N, C-alpha and C positions, 0 to 999 in steps of 0.2 A: 573453551575451544570448540568450534563448529565441526560437527563429524562431517567427513568427506567420504565419497565412494570412488574407488579407482574406476578408470574407464573400462577395463575388462569385466570388473564386477557388475558395473552398470548394464553392460550388454547381456549378461548372464540373467540379470534380474529381468530385463525387458523380454528375453526370449521365453523365460518361464511365464510371465505375465501374459504373454500372448499365445502361450501353448505351443511354441516353436521349440526346436532344439538346434543344436549346432550343426545338425546335418540337413542336406536338402529334403524336403518332403516329397511325396510321390508326384504332386502337381507342380513341382519346379524341376522335375527330371528332365533333362533335354530328350527330345524325341529321337528314337533310333531311325537314321536314314537307311533304307534298304540298299543293299549293294546290287550291282549289275546282274548277278546271278539271280538273286531273288526277284528283280524286276522281270527279267526274262521268263522265269518260271510263271510268274503272276500273268504276264501278258499272254504266254502261250496257253495256259490254262483257260484263260478267258476266251481267247480266240476259238479254242476247240469245243468249250462246253457252254458258254452264255447262250442263252436263247436268241438273242438279237444277232449273234454271230454264226449259230449252227444254220439260221434261216437264210444266210448268204453264202454259205460254203458251195463250192470251193473258192479259196481267194489266197492272196499273199499279202502279208502284212510286214511293214518295216518301221522302226523307230531309230532315230539317230540324232546326232548333235552337229555342231558345225564342222566336226572334223572327220566324222565316219559314221557308218551304221553301227548301232549298238546292239540291236537284237532283230532277228527277222525269222519268218517261217512261211512255208507253204502249207496251207491248211486244206486237207483232203475233204471230199464228200462220198461217204459210203455210196457205192454202187456207180460212182462217176469216175471215168478215166481221165478228165480234165484236171490239169495241174498248172497253177500260175506260179511264175518265179520272178525274181527282179528283172530278168530279161525279156520277159513276156511282152510282145507288142500288142498294143490295142487302142481302140478309139477311146480317148479320154474326155470327150465331150466338153461339158462346162469346166472342167479342170483347165481348159484353154483360157478361160477368162482371167485367171490369176496371171497367166504368163503375157497375155496382152496389157493387162494393168502395169506389170513390170516393164515391158517393153516402152510402153508411153512414158513412164517415169524416167527411164533412161534416156529417151529422147529429149525430154525436158530438162534434163539435169536435176530432177528431183523437185522442181518448181512447177506444178501442174497449173494450167490456166483455169479460170471459172468454167469455161466451156468444157475442157477435158474432164473436170469433175463431175459436171452434170451428165455428161455421156457414160462415164465410167461408174457412177452410182445409180445408173438406169432411171434417169430422171429427165431425159432430153426431149420426150415427145415422139420419138420413133419407136412405136409399139406395135408394129404390125408385121413382124417377121413371119413368113409363111412356113408351114409344116414342111414343105419341100426344101427349104433353105436354099443352097446354091447348087449349081450343077458342078460336076467335077472338072469340066474344062472352063469354067467361068474365070474372069478376074475378080478382084474384090468389087470394083466398080460395076461389072456386069451382074453380080449378085445383088447389089443394092437396087439395081434397075429391074430386077426380075420380080414378078407378082407384085405383091404389096410391100415388099422388103424396105422400100425407100419412102414410104407413106408417113407423112407427119401429121400428128394430131395435137393441134395447139392446146387443147384442153388438158392434155396429159404432161404438159411441162411443169417440172417441179414435183411430179408424183411418180413414186417408185412403181415400176413394172418390169417384171423379170422377163427380158425379151432380147434375142440376139441382135435386133436391128440397131440397137443403140451403139454397140461396137463396130458393127458392119458399116454404119453411116460415118462414124467417127474416123475409122481407118481410111475412108475414101476421100476425106476432105483435102482439098488441095493446100499446098503450103501457105500459111504457117501450120496447117494441119499435118497429119502423118503422110499424106499424099501415097498411099499405097494403092490407089485405085487401078493402076495398070498391071498389078501383079497377080498372077495365077499361082497355083500350088507350089511349084518348086522355087519360083523366085520369093514368094512370101516366106517359105520355110527358112531360105537362106538368109533373107533380111532379118527375121527374128533371131536366128543363131548368131548373125554378125553382131547384133546389139547386146544380146544376153550372154553370149558365149558358144563358140563353135564345138565346145565339149559336150554340150547338151544335145542328144539325139531327139530330133523331132521332125515329123512331115506333116503335111496338110492332105487330107483326103478330099477336102473342098475348101476353098479360100474364105472359110468363116471364121472370123476372129474369135467369136464367142464360143466356139464349138468344134472347130474342125481338125483338131490335131490328133494324130496318132503317135504314141511314144510308149515307153516302159516305165515301170517303177523306179528302176535303176538310174535312167536318164532324169526323170522328174526329181529324184533325190539329189542329183547334181545341182539342179536349179535351186531346190529348197536350201540346200547347205550354202550356196552363194548368197541367199538372202540372210541367213542366220550369221554369216561372217561379215554382213555389211558391204559385201561387194557389189550388191544391186540396190539402187536407190529406193526401190519398193519397200526395202526394210524399215526406213523411217515413215513410211506412209501407211503401214498396216493399221487398220482400225480408225484411220483419218476420214474427215467429212462424211462419217456414217450416217445412214438414213434408216429410219424404221421401215419394216416391210410386210407386216401383217395386217391386211385389209380389216381384220375383225377388231383390231385394237389401235391401228393408225389411220386416221383420216385421209392421209396423203398417199396411201398404198393402195394399187389397184389389184396386183395379184402377186402371189408368191408359190414357189413349188414346195415350200416347207409346210408340212401338215402338223395336225396335232395341237394347234393352238400355240405353236412354239414362237416366241417373239425374239428373232434375231435381228440384228442390224445388217446393212450391207455398206460395204467401204469400196475402195478402188479395185474393182474386179474380184472381190472375195467377201464371204460371209463373215461376220463376227459373231461368234456363239455366245451372246451374252444375255440369253434369256435370264432374267432375275431369278427364276426357280430352279432351272436345269442346267444353265450354261456355265462354262468355265473360262469364257473370254478368248477362247482359241479362234485363230483365222483359219478359214478353210474354203475350198472351191470343189464342192462334190460334183461329178459328172453324172449324167442321166444314166449310163450303163453300169455305174457302180465303182468308178475310179475316184477315190476319195484321199486328197492330200490335205495336210493341215500343218500349222506351226502354232506352238502353244503361246498363251499370253505374254509370258515374259520372254519370249524368243529365244529360248535355249534348246528346245527340241523341235524335230519335225517327225511326221509319220504319214504312212500311206497305207491305204487298203486298196489293193488292185484286183479287179476282176472284170469280167465282161458279162453282165447280166442283161435281163430284159429292160427295154426303155422305162424310165421313171423309177429306177430302184436306187438311185444315188442316195437318197435319204436313208435307205436301209443299211447302205455302207457306212454312212455317218454314224448311225446309232452304234454300230458295232466298233467302229473306228474310235468313238469317244469312250466306249466301254474299255477297250484295250489301253487307250491313253490313261485312263484313270488307274488301271491296274499297274501300269507302269510306274506311275508317279507315286502311288501308295505302296507298291510291293505286295498287294494283297490281291487275288483273284477276284473279279466282279461278276 
């Protein structure tokens, strides 16, 4: 008679031979997911104490999902009486770019033209926006005609250049373009809200599509939640048609405001934070004065760092915002 081994006995022999037991080893233990309380504590500690965050205080931060705010706080600065909250109105500068990208996506029913993509990824050849921008009383078309704003450089077509002229020119193009040329500040704000949602509070301090909006973190959060919910067509376009942006590593890039050798890409009115060394794939649109909104790579969370700093300090807010984001995800202060 041939000896046989039952199935349970065979399994025990196999486990013994491989050094395993009938219980899960440490490497097979499912990771513990931090709860909301732990995430809030980690994010708050990071916002208050991380060096990249103490450098930009005071500010307001917020993180939420498609339904609501999950955590937020006003972070003070010693010796300063300034406090920012969800309702603080401020110039959001280049955070306007994501709003314009979303506006165009709605107008196009989610199907951008090749021309739209070229303009909205800053490869149109319109690369001469003046430091003066627009006058407060200008229309969109007036601003294009002002100074060098409407100057076209054929050699720059197809090359990334971070410049407000791309969106300004695009907005002014007659139908089948956006045909916003005749609109000044009030009419322009009304049109953008008509398309994206009248519940989103915003105004224009100058009719500049790439940087003219004044709003608050609370109102911008409404816009971001609509994206997470799929209520706005830009949701499906986040990260699409992206282009490299760092002239040091990309032969088709002319200039970028992102320093430190960071290799982010640029998509439809927003950055893709996908540097292979430091990035986490989030989508963002930092403004020059420090207003930094983001959506994480899997489109389940949004966040905002809101403050009004010196011109050119948007990247500082991005550094802090990314650290707060990591603290939230991991449940550990960064």
